[in-house]
N, C-alpha and C positions, 0 to 999 in steps of 0.2 A: 720251629724257629724260622722267622722270615729271613729271606736272602736279601742282602743289601747290595751285593755285587755278583757279577757273573764272571769269575776268572776263566780265562782260556789258557790251556797249557800248550806250549810249543817245545818240541825237542830239537836240539841242535847237536848233530854228531860231528866228530872230528875223525877224518881219515887222512893220515899223514899230516899235512899242514892245511888241508882244505876243510871248510865248514859246510855242512849240508843241513837243510831244514827238513824236519819230520822224515827221518830215514826209513826206507823200506827194510824188510826182513834181511835181504841180501846185504844191504849196506850195514845194518846193525851187526851182522856176523863178522864184519871186518873193521869195525870202528875201534879207534884207540881210546876215545873218551866220549862222554855224553853229558850234556847239560839240559835239564828240563826246567823251563821257566813258566810260572803262572803269571799272566798279565791281567790286571783288573780293568774295570770299565774306563778308568782314567788313563790307561796306558802305562801304568806303573807296575814294576815287578813286585809281586807280593809273596813269591816263594821261588826258591831255586833248589834243585837237587842235582848233584854231580854223581855220575856213575862211571864204572869201568876203571881200569888201572892207569890210563893215560892222563895227560894234563892239558890245561889250557893256559896260554900265556895271558898276561893282563890285557894285552891288545885284543886277543881273540875273545876274551870274555866281553869286552866292550862291543866288539863286532857282533858276537852272538846275541847280546841283549838287544841291539838295534834290529837284527834280523827277526828275533822273537816278537818284538813290539810291532814291526811292520806286518808280519804274518797274522798276529792276533787282530790287528785292525782290519785286515782283509777278511778274516773269518767273521768278525762282527758284522761287517757289511753284508756278507752272504746270509748270515743268520738273522739279520735285521734286529740286532740287539742294541 
């Protein structure tokens, strides 16, 4: 099956009220909640998975989506995709 898109996944963690991008193991061990977003070639979110028992406010979800889109764009430049 031919690929039409190359989605990039970015994980946003929440520790207390702070959002962190692509957390390390030590950060993962203390996170309250996690959102993993897949960003397609056009910069659109094509999948989301929420993990852990904590929550995100609506504003934090918007902020997390912007962070994920920015990080995916940076990764695409480095990968020359």
